[in-house]
PADRENGU-714701 format. One line per 3 residues: number of its first residue (from 0); their letters; for each residue x, y, z of C-alpha. Coordinates in Angstrom, 1 decimal, padded with zeros to 4 digits. Example, Ala and Ser with C-alpha at 12.3 -4.5 7.8 and 13.67 -1.06 7.14 Angstrom:
# PADRENGU-714701
0) as) 012.3/-004.5/007.8; 013.7/-001.1/007.1;
//
This chain:
# PADRENGU-714701
0) mnr) 069.0/145.0/108.8; 067.3/142.6/111.2; 067.2/138.9/111.3;
3) raa) 064.2/138.5/109.5; 065.3/140.7/107.0; 068.4/139.1/106.8;
6) waa) 066.8/135.6/106.3; 064.7/137.2/103.4; 068.0/138.2/101.6;
9) lal) 069.6/135.0/101.9; 066.0/133.0/100.8; 065.8/135.5/097.6;
12) aag) 069.2/134.8/096.1; 069.0/131.2/097.0; 065.6/131.0/095.0;
15) waw) 066.9/132.7/092.2; 069.6/130.9/092.0; 067.3/127.8/092.0;
18) laa) 065.6/128.7/089.0; 068.4/130.0/087.5; 070.1/126.2/088.0;
21) gal) 066.7/125.0/086.7; 066.7/127.0/083.3; 070.3/126.4/082.5;
24) sgr) 070.3/122.7/083.6; 069.5/121.8/079.7; 066.2/119.6/081.2;
27) eaf) 064.0/122.9/080.8; 062.7/124.7/077.7; 064.5/127.5/078.4;
30) lps) 065.8/129.7/075.8; 069.3/131.6/077.3; 069.6/134.9/075.6;
33) rpp) 073.1/135.3/073.7; 073.0/138.3/071.8; 073.6/139.5/069.4;
36) arw) 071.7/136.6/067.5; 067.7/136.1/068.9; 065.8/133.1/069.1;
39) mrv) 063.5/132.9/066.0; 060.2/131.1/065.7; 058.0/131.0/062.5;
42) sde) 054.8/132.8/064.1; 054.3/135.1/066.8; 050.6/134.5/067.7;
45) avl) 049.7/132.2/070.4; 047.6/129.1/069.6; 045.7/128.4/072.5;
48) tih) 044.5/125.3/071.9; 046.0/121.9/073.0; 049.0/120.9/070.3;
51) rdv) 048.7/116.9/070.4; 052.1/114.4/069.8; 053.2/115.6/066.7;
54) pgy) 056.4/116.7/065.4; 056.7/120.6/064.7; 059.1/121.3/061.8;
57) ary) 060.0/124.9/060.7; 062.8/125.7/057.8; 064.8/129.3/058.6;
60) rtr) 066.9/131.1/056.1; 069.0/133.5/055.3; 071.1/135.7/052.3;
63) fea) 074.6/136.4/053.0; 077.8/137.7/050.4; 081.1/135.9/051.3;
66) prg) 084.3/138.2/050.4; 086.4/137.7/046.7; 088.7/134.8/048.4;
69) gvk) 085.9/132.7/050.0; 085.5/132.0/053.2; 085.2/129.0/055.7;
72) ael) 083.5/129.8/058.8; 082.1/128.2/062.0; 078.2/128.4/062.4;
75) dvr) 076.9/127.7/066.0; 073.4/126.4/066.2; 070.7/126.3/069.2;
78) arg) 067.5/124.7/068.9; 064.6/123.1/070.5; 064.7/119.8/068.8;
81) ete) 066.9/118.3/065.9; 069.0/120.6/063.0; 069.9/120.2/059.6;
84) ivl) 072.1/122.8/057.8; 072.1/123.4/054.6; 074.2/126.0/052.1;
87) drr) 072.9/126.5/048.7; 071.1/123.4/048.9; 074.5/121.2/050.4;
90) lva) 073.9/119.2/052.8; 076.2/120.1/055.2; 075.2/118.9/058.6;
93) ppa) 072.5/116.2/058.8; 069.6/116.1/061.3; 071.2/115.6/064.7;
96) eap) 070.6/117.2/068.3; 072.6/119.0/070.7; 073.2/116.8/073.9;
99) ggs) 072.2/119.2/075.9; 069.4/120.8/074.5; 068.3/124.4/074.0;
102) tsv) 071.5/125.4/076.2; 074.2/123.8/074.2; 075.5/124.7/070.5;
105) rra) 075.8/122.3/067.4; 078.6/123.7/065.5; 079.1/123.0/061.7;
108) tln) 081.3/124.5/059.4; 080.6/126.4/056.0; 082.7/126.6/053.5;
111) agp) 081.6/129.7/050.9; 083.2/130.8/048.0; 082.9/134.5/046.7;
114) gah) 079.3/135.9/046.0; 075.7/135.5/047.3; 074.9/132.3/049.1;
117) vll) 071.5/131.2/051.4; 072.0/129.4/054.1; 069.1/127.3/055.5;
120) viv) 068.2/125.7/058.8; 065.8/123.1/059.4; 064.8/122.4/063.0;
123) raa) 062.3/119.4/064.2; 061.0/119.6/067.7; 059.5/116.8/068.9;
126) lgp) 057.6/118.1/071.4; 056.9/122.0/071.4; 057.4/124.7/068.4;
129) ptl) 060.7/124.1/066.4; 062.6/127.5/067.8; 066.4/128.4/066.5;
132) waq) 069.5/130.1/067.5; 072.2/130.7/064.6; 075.3/132.9/064.4;
135) apa) 078.0/132.9/062.1; 080.1/136.0/063.6; 082.9/135.7/060.8;
138) lgv) 079.9/135.8/058.2; 078.1/138.8/059.5; 075.2/135.8/060.0;
141) ysg) 073.0/136.4/063.4; 069.7/135.0/063.3; 066.8/137.6/063.8;
144) arw) 065.2/140.1/062.1; 066.8/139.4/058.5; 065.7/135.8/058.5;
147) eas) 062.6/134.1/057.0; 060.8/131.3/058.2; 058.6/128.4/056.8;
150) add) 056.1/126.2/058.3; 054.9/124.3/055.2; 058.2/123.0/053.6;
153) grv) 059.4/126.3/052.0; 056.2/127.2/049.8; 055.2/130.2/051.8;
156) wap) 058.4/132.0/053.4; 057.8/135.2/055.7; 059.8/137.4/058.4;
159) acd) 061.1/135.1/061.3; 059.5/136.3/064.5; 061.3/136.9/067.9;
162) aeq) 060.4/133.9/070.1; 061.9/135.9/072.7; 058.9/138.7/072.7;
165) plr) 055.9/137.6/074.4; 053.2/135.8/072.1; 050.0/137.9/070.8;
168) ade) 046.2/137.0/071.7; 044.8/139.4/069.0; 041.2/138.0/069.3;
171) fsa) 041.5/138.8/072.9; 042.3/142.2/072.1; 039.0/143.2/071.0;
174) lpg) 037.9/143.0/075.5; 037.7/145.9/077.5; 041.0/147.4/078.5;
177) ade) 041.1/148.3/082.2; 040.8/152.1/081.4; 037.8/151.3/079.4;
180) gfr) 036.5/149.4/082.3; 037.0/151.6/085.1; 035.2/154.7/083.5;
183) ata) 032.5/152.9/082.5; 032.2/151.4/086.0; 033.5/153.8/088.6;
186) lwt) 030.4/155.5/089.1; 028.4/152.4/090.6; 031.3/152.1/093.1;
189) vpf) 030.4/155.6/094.7; 028.2/154.1/097.4; 030.5/151.3/098.6;
192) lfl) 033.1/154.1/098.9; 030.9/155.6/101.8; 030.5/152.3/103.1;
195) gvw) 033.9/151.9/103.7; 034.3/155.1/105.2; 031.4/153.9/107.5;
198) lsr) 033.1/150.8/107.9; 036.6/152.4/109.0; 035.0/154.9/111.5;
201) rtr) 032.8/151.8/113.0; 035.5/149.8/113.9; 037.3/152.2/115.8;
204) daa) 036.3/150.5/118.6; 036.0/146.5/119.3; 032.2/146.8/120.0;
207) gar) 031.3/148.5/116.8; 034.2/146.4/114.6; 032.6/142.8/116.1;
210) eag) 029.0/144.4/114.9; 030.2/145.3/111.6; 032.0/141.8/111.4;
213) raa) 029.0/139.9/112.0; 026.9/142.3/109.2; 029.8/141.5/106.7;
216) sav) 029.6/137.8/107.2; 025.8/138.0/106.5; 026.7/140.0/103.3;
219) aav) 029.0/137.9/102.6; 026.6/134.8/102.7; 024.2/136.7/100.6;
222) awl) 026.6/137.5/098.3; 027.6/133.8/097.7; 024.4/132.3/097.5;
225) tla) 023.9/134.9/095.1; 026.7/133.8/093.2; 026.1/129.9/093.1;
228) aaa) 022.5/130.8/091.9; 023.1/132.7/089.3; 026.4/130.3/088.3;
231) faf) 024.0/127.4/088.2; 021.6/129.6/086.5; 023.5/131.1/083.4;
234) lrp) 026.9/129.1/083.0; 027.2/126.3/080.8; 027.6/122.8/081.9;
237) glg) 031.5/122.3/080.7; 032.7/125.7/081.9; 036.1/125.8/084.2;
240) yda) 039.4/124.4/083.6; 038.8/120.4/082.4; 035.5/120.5/083.5;
243) ywh) 034.6/117.9/081.4; 037.6/115.8/082.1; 037.0/116.2/085.9;
246) ady) 033.4/114.7/085.5; 034.9/112.2/083.7; 037.2/110.8/087.0;
249) ter) 034.1/111.2/088.9; 032.2/109.0/086.4; 035.4/106.4/086.1;
252) lvr) 035.0/106.0/090.1; 031.3/105.4/089.6; 031.9/102.8/086.8;
255) twr) 035.2/100.7/088.5; 035.3/102.0/092.1; 039.0/102.0/092.0;
258) lpa) 041.0/104.2/091.6; 042.2/105.2/088.3; 046.1/105.6/086.7;
261) pgd) 047.4/108.6/086.2; 047.7/108.0/082.3; 044.0/106.7/082.2;
264) awq) 042.4/110.2/081.0; 043.5/113.8/081.5; 042.8/114.2/084.7;
267) tfq) 043.3/110.9/086.2; 046.5/111.8/088.2; 044.7/113.9/090.6;
270) apl) 044.3/112.9/094.3; 040.7/111.7/094.3; 039.1/113.1/097.4;
273) yya) 037.0/116.0/095.3; 036.1/112.9/093.0; 035.1/110.9/096.3;
276) lcv) 032.9/113.5/097.5; 031.5/114.2/093.7; 030.0/110.6/093.3;
279) plw) 026.6/111.4/095.0; 026.4/114.1/092.8; 027.1/113.0/089.6;
282) lla) 024.4/109.7/090.5; 021.8/112.5/091.0; 022.5/114.1/087.9;
285) haq) 022.8/110.6/085.9; 019.6/109.8/087.7; 017.8/113.1/086.1;
288) gre) 019.3/112.9/082.9; 021.5/116.0/083.1; 025.1/116.5/082.7;
291) pep) 027.0/116.6/086.0; 029.7/119.0/085.8; 026.9/121.8/087.1;
294) lmr) 026.3/119.8/090.1; 030.0/119.2/090.5; 030.2/123.0/091.3;
297) lps) 028.5/122.5/094.7; 031.9/121.4/096.9; 033.7/124.0/095.0;
300) lls) 031.3/127.0/095.6; 030.9/125.7/099.7; 034.4/125.6/099.2;
303) gfa) 034.9/129.0/098.6; 032.8/130.5/101.1; 034.6/128.3/103.6;
306) lgw) 038.1/129.9/102.6; 036.6/133.6/103.5; 036.1/132.0/106.8;
309) acr) 039.3/130.3/107.4; 040.9/134.3/106.4; 038.8/135.4/109.3;
312) rfv) 039.3/132.9/111.7; 043.1/132.6/110.9; 043.4/136.9/111.9;
315) saa) 041.1/136.6/114.8; 043.7/134.0/116.2; 046.8/136.1/114.9;
318) rpg) 045.4/139.4/116.0; 043.6/138.6/119.1; 041.5/141.4/120.3;
321) rpd) 041.4/143.0/117.2; 038.1/142.1/115.4; 038.8/145.0/112.8;
324) lal) 041.4/143.2/111.3; 039.3/140.1/111.4; 036.8/141.9/109.2;
327) aag) 039.2/143.1/106.6; 040.5/139.8/106.4; 036.9/138.1/105.9;
330) lfg) 036.4/140.6/103.3; 039.7/139.6/101.5; 038.7/135.6/101.1;
333) wfw) 035.4/136.0/100.7; 035.8/138.5/097.7; 039.3/137.2/096.4;
336) pan) 038.8/137.3/092.5; 040.9/134.4/092.4; 038.2/132.7/095.0;
339) lfi) 035.5/133.8/093.8; 036.0/132.9/089.9; 037.5/129.1/090.6;
342) aqt) 034.5/128.3/093.0; 032.0/128.4/090.4; 033.9/125.4/088.3;
345) psn) 033.7/122.0/089.1; 037.4/121.5/090.2; 039.4/120.2/093.2;
348) epl) 041.6/123.6/093.4; 038.5/125.1/095.8; 038.3/122.3/098.6;
351) aga) 042.4/122.0/098.1; 042.9/125.8/099.2; 040.0/125.8/101.6;
354) laa) 041.1/123.0/103.6; 045.0/124.0/103.8; 043.2/127.4/104.7;
357) lll) 041.7/125.6/107.6; 044.4/124.0/108.5; 046.5/127.6/108.5;
360) aec) 043.6/128.9/111.0; 044.0/125.9/113.2; 047.8/126.5/113.5;
363) arv) 047.1/129.7/114.6; 044.8/128.9/117.1; 046.7/126.7/118.8;
366) gpa) 047.6/129.5/121.3; 050.0/129.2/124.2; 048.8/126.2/125.9;
369) plk) 050.5/123.2/125.6; 049.7/120.8/122.5; 048.1/117.5/122.9;
372) agr) 048.4/114.3/120.6; 044.8/114.4/119.8; 044.8/118.0/118.9;
375) saw) 048.3/117.5/116.7; 046.5/114.3/115.0; 043.5/116.9/114.0;
378) lga) 046.1/119.3/112.4; 047.6/116.3/110.6; 044.4/114.9/109.4;
381) lcg) 043.4/118.5/108.1; 046.9/118.2/106.1; 045.9/114.9/105.4;
384) aaf) 042.6/115.9/103.7; 044.4/118.8/101.8; 046.9/116.6/100.2;
387) ltk) 044.1/114.2/099.2; 042.4/116.7/097.3; 045.6/118.4/095.5;
390) ata) 049.0/118.1/095.5; 049.5/122.0/095.5; 048.6/121.6/099.5;
393) vlv) 052.6/121.3/100.0; 052.8/125.0/099.8; 051.5/125.0/102.8;
396) lpp) 054.0/123.2/105.1; 056.4/125.8/105.3; 054.0/128.4/106.8;
399) afl) 052.2/125.2/109.0; 055.4/124.5/110.2; 056.7/128.2/111.5;
402) lll) 053.3/128.4/112.9; 053.6/125.1/114.7; 057.4/125.4/115.8;
405) pva) 057.5/127.5/118.9; 054.4/125.3/120.3; 056.8/122.3/119.5;
408) rrs) 059.6/123.8/121.4; 057.8/124.7/124.4; 056.0/121.1/124.4;
411) rrp) 057.7/118.6/126.5; 057.2/116.0/124.1; 057.6/117.2/120.4;
414) aal) 058.4/113.7/118.7; 055.4/112.5/120.4; 053.2/115.7/118.4;
417) vaa) 055.0/115.2/115.2; 054.7/111.4/115.3; 050.9/112.1/115.9;
420) faa) 050.8/114.8/113.4; 052.6/112.8/110.6; 050.4/109.6/111.4;
423) aaf) 047.0/111.2/110.9; 048.4/112.9/107.7; 049.4/109.4/106.5;
426) vvg) 046.3/107.6/107.4; 044.1/110.2/105.5; 046.5/111.4/102.5;
429) gwf) 049.4/110.5/102.3; 048.6/106.8/101.8; 047.8/108.2/097.9;
432) yar) 051.0/109.5/096.9; 053.1/106.1/098.6; 050.6/104.0/096.6;
435) twa) 051.7/106.3/093.7; 055.2/106.2/094.6; 054.9/102.4/094.7;
438) lyg) 052.8/101.6/091.2; 054.4/104.5/089.3; 058.0/105.2/090.5;
441) apf) 057.2/108.8/092.1; 054.8/110.7/094.8; 053.8/113.5/092.7;
444) igg) 052.6/113.1/089.0; 052.2/116.4/086.9; 049.3/116.5/084.1;
447) wdp) 052.7/117.3/082.0; 054.6/114.3/082.8; 055.6/112.2/080.3;
450) trg) 055.5/108.9/082.3; 051.5/108.9/082.3; 052.1/108.4/078.4;
453) irw) 050.0/111.4/077.5; 052.4/113.5/075.3; 050.9/117.3/074.5;
456) wqd) 051.8/120.8/074.8; 050.6/124.6/074.6; 052.1/127.6/073.5;
459) pgy) 054.4/128.8/074.3; 056.3/125.8/074.8; 059.3/127.1/076.1;
462) rta) 060.5/130.3/078.7; 062.8/133.1/078.7; 064.6/135.4/080.9;
465) gdf) 062.3/138.3/080.0; 059.2/135.9/080.9; 060.3/136.4/084.4;
468) lrf) 061.3/140.5/084.3; 058.4/141.7/082.2; 055.3/143.4/084.1;
471) gaa) 052.6/145.6/083.0; 050.4/144.5/080.5; 047.9/143.0/083.0;
474) lyr) 047.5/146.9/084.0; 045.9/147.9/080.9; 044.8/144.4/079.1;
477) pfy) 044.4/142.1/081.6; 042.3/139.2/079.7; 045.2/136.8/078.7;
480) agl) 047.8/139.1/079.7; 050.0/135.9/081.3; 051.2/135.3/077.8;
483) kgf) 053.7/138.4/078.7; 055.0/136.7/081.4; 055.2/135.3/084.6;
486) wda) 054.5/138.2/086.7; 051.5/139.4/084.5; 050.2/136.1/084.4;
489) lys) 050.0/136.1/088.7; 048.4/139.4/088.8; 045.7/139.1/086.0;
492) tfw) 044.5/135.4/088.1; 045.2/137.0/091.4; 042.8/140.2/090.9;
495) cdg) 040.7/139.3/087.7; 039.9/135.7/085.4; 043.0/136.4/083.3;
498) wqa) 042.5/133.1/081.6; 038.7/133.3/081.5; 038.2/129.9/083.0;
501) gvp) 040.7/128.3/080.3; 038.5/129.3/077.3; 040.5/129.7/074.4;
504) slv) 037.8/131.6/072.2; 035.5/134.7/072.0; 033.0/132.9/071.4;
507) wlp) 032.9/130.6/074.3; 033.7/133.4/077.0; 031.4/133.0/080.3;
510) prp) 028.7/135.4/080.3; 029.8/137.8/082.7; 030.8/141.6/082.6;
513) fdw) 033.7/142.1/080.8; 034.2/145.8/082.4; 033.8/145.1/085.6;
516) qaa) 036.4/142.8/085.4; 038.8/144.6/083.3; 038.2/147.6/086.1;
519) daw) 039.4/144.5/088.7; 042.6/145.2/087.3; 043.0/148.5/088.6;
522) wgl) 040.9/148.3/091.8; 043.6/145.2/092.4; 046.1/147.8/092.9;
525) ipt) 044.7/148.3/096.1; 045.0/145.8/098.5; 048.2/144.7/096.5;
528) ali) 049.6/148.0/098.1; 047.9/147.0/101.2; 049.5/143.7/101.1;
531) alg) 052.8/144.9/100.4; 052.7/147.7/103.1; 051.6/144.6/105.8;
534) arr) 054.7/142.6/104.5; 056.7/145.8/105.6; 055.1/145.5/108.8;
537) aft) 055.9/142.0/109.4; 059.6/142.3/108.7; 059.8/144.1/112.4;
540) rrd) 057.1/141.8/114.1; 058.3/139.1/116.2; 055.3/136.6/116.1;
543) aas) 055.1/133.9/114.3; 052.0/134.4/112.2; 054.0/137.3/110.4;
546) gaa) 057.3/135.3/109.7; 054.8/132.5/108.5; 053.0/135.0/106.2;
549) lag) 056.5/135.8/104.7; 057.9/132.6/103.8; 054.5/131.1/102.6;
552) ifc) 054.0/133.3/100.3; 057.5/133.4/099.3; 057.9/129.8/098.9;
555) gvl) 054.0/129.9/097.3; 055.2/132.3/094.4; 059.3/130.6/094.5;
558) ala) 057.1/127.5/093.3; 054.8/129.0/090.9; 057.7/130.0/089.6;
561) rlf) 059.9/126.9/089.2; 056.4/125.7/087.8; 056.3/128.3/084.8;
564) laa) 059.7/127.0/083.5; 058.8/123.3/084.2; 055.6/123.4/082.4;
567) piy) 055.9/126.1/079.7; 052.6/126.1/078.9; 050.8/129.3/078.7;
570) stv) 048.2/129.0/081.4; 050.2/127.3/083.9; 050.2/130.0/086.4;
573) kas) 047.2/130.6/088.2; 046.5/132.2/091.1; 044.0/129.8/092.3;
576) yll) 046.8/127.7/093.2; 047.8/129.8/096.2; 044.4/129.7/097.6;
579) glg) 045.5/127.6/100.5; 047.7/131.0/101.1; 044.9/132.8/101.2;
582) plf) 044.9/133.4/105.0; 048.7/134.7/105.1; 047.7/137.5/102.1;
585) all) 044.6/138.2/104.4; 046.4/138.7/107.5; 049.4/141.4/105.4;
588) lad) 046.5/143.1/103.8; 044.9/143.8/107.5; 048.0/144.9/108.8;
591) gld) 048.4/147.1/106.2; 045.4/148.5/106.7; 046.2/148.9/110.4;
594) ala) 049.6/150.4/110.0; 047.3/153.7/108.4; 045.7/156.2/110.5;
597) glp) 043.2/159.4/109.9; 042.4/160.1/106.7; 044.4/157.5/104.7;
600) raa) 043.1/155.1/106.9; 039.4/155.8/105.8; 040.7/155.9/102.3;
603) awa) 041.8/152.7/102.3; 038.7/151.3/104.1; 036.9/152.8/101.6;
606) ata) 038.9/151.9/098.6; 038.9/148.1/100.2; 034.9/148.1/100.2;
609) awa) 034.8/149.4/096.8; 037.2/146.8/095.6; 035.1/144.3/097.0;
612) aaa) 032.2/145.2/095.6; 033.8/145.6/091.9; 035.3/141.7/092.2;
615) frg) 032.0/140.4/093.5; 030.3/141.9/090.2; 032.7/141.1/087.6;
618) alp) 032.3/137.1/089.1; 028.8/137.6/088.9; 027.6/135.8/085.8;
621) l) 024.4/137.8/085.0;
//
C-alpha cells in the first residue's frame, strides 16, 4: 500500500469516527438502532413543507398479557422529546425527558397484575416528530409492528410506522422512473454517441484536441445562452430554493443600506456579496414594475458558465500539454446537472461555486516559478470573495492548501506568502465572519441555528444508521430519492434535479422534460465510473493536483455527511454545495478517460458526449 492509500484509509476511519461521535453525542437528532425494539413514528408519508415552531404530540399503545401471579417489569423508553407512561389508565411516569435525548434511556417500573393490560406512552417533541423506542423484555414488549399510534389524542388509531425505514413521497411516484425515461429518450442520443466517437479520434493529437476544444467552448457558450433565454422565458419568478427570500435579502439592502441580522428573515444569515451584486438588478426590476427574482438569475447563469471554464482551466494547468483532457473537463463543468439546474435560479450557490473553482484553477496555475506576494494576495482575494458569497467556500480550503503547499516549500519566505494570502482573504471576505462572531457569538450561523430565533423543522426530523448505508433508489426513482438516505440524495442531485428546485408539489414543478431528467440517473453512471477510475489512478500519481482532488472531494463529502446529520431535514444534501470542487471532479473524470485506450476509450468518449447532451436537455425548460 503506497503512502497516499494509507493516508486515505486513515482519513476514512477518522471520518467515520467523527460522524459516529456526532451521532452518539446526544446533541444531534439521531435514532440509534437497538433491536429487537424499533423506533416508531405516526406516519411514514413525508410532509414536504416546513413545520413551524409547534410541538408535536403522539400516543403509542400496545397490549400484553401478564402471567397468573402478576409481574413487576422494567420498561425502557427512548424518545425525541418528553415521555409520559400510562398503564391501564394509571400514571406510571409523569412527563419528563431523558437528559441525553434520544440516545438516553428513561426507565419506569410496571406493576402488572394477571391478565390483559394496555400500555400507553405519550410523546411530546418540542421540535421534530414525536418518535418512540420502548422495550420491556420481561413482558416480551418491544416497540414495533404490534404497536398502534395516534396523532389526535387517541380518537383515531392506526398501526405505528417504522421510523428506521425511509419516508414515502407517493405524489412523486407519478413521475417517470429512470428506466422509463431512458427508453423514451435513448434514440435521441444516438447522434451524440457518434459525435463522441469523432471526438475520441479527433483528440488523439494535440492539434486536433485544441481545435475540438475551441469548438466545444463555442458550443457550450451557445448552449448556455439558450439555457438562459429559456430560463427567462419559461420559469416562473419564484422558482428555486428560497427564491423569494433571496430577493427579500436584496430588498433589505436597498431599503436600509445595512447588513441584516441573521434572524431578520429566512436567508439573512447568508454572506452578502451575491445580494450586493443583485442590488442594481433589483432596482431595475422595481423600476419596471416586475418581480426581481428572474433578473437575479443573471449572476447565477454567468457563474454557471464560469464554473465550466474554471474546470477546463484547472485541468489545463494540472495536465499541461493535454488539451484532450482539458476538453473533457470543460464538458463536465458546463454540462454537470448540479451546475445546470441551480444556475437557473436566484441563489448565491453558483457564484460561490464559481469563485471557489476559479481559486482552485489559479492555485493550479502557479507553476514551478516562485510565488510572489502579489500573486498570493490575489489568491487570497479570490478566497475571500468566495467566503463573502457563501460559507460553503470553506470546502475549498483543503485542496487549495495542498495545491499551494509545494510552492510554499520552495519559497524563501513562506510566512510572507501566507500573510499576504490571509490578509487579502480577510479584507475581502473574512471581515464578515469576524463581524458575525463579534455580534452574534459565532463566525458561522446556519439557517437551522436556534440562535437566529427562527425555530422550524422538516421531515424526517432525525437520522438513522440506515440513512448512511442505503443506496439505489436514485437509480430507478430519482425524483425525491433523497428521502431514502444520504447517498441517494447526493447522487440524485449530482446527476439530476432530485429535489426539483425545492418544489414540494407536482402542481408547481418546473416545466422541464421529466423523461430526460429521469434518464440522467442512468447516464450519470458513465461519468461516475470515469471519476472512480480517475480516483484509482490518483492514488498512484505523485502530483499535487491528484492529491488535492482526492483530499478535497473526501473532505467535501464528509462535510456534507456531517451536515446531513446536524440538520435532519430532507433537502439538506444538495450536490450544488460541492460546485466549488467541480475542477477536482473534472480532473478525476479526465484522468479516467486517459486511463482508457482503443475501443474502451472511444466508447467512453461516446457515452460522455451522450451524457452531456442528455443532461443539457433535461435541464432545458422547454
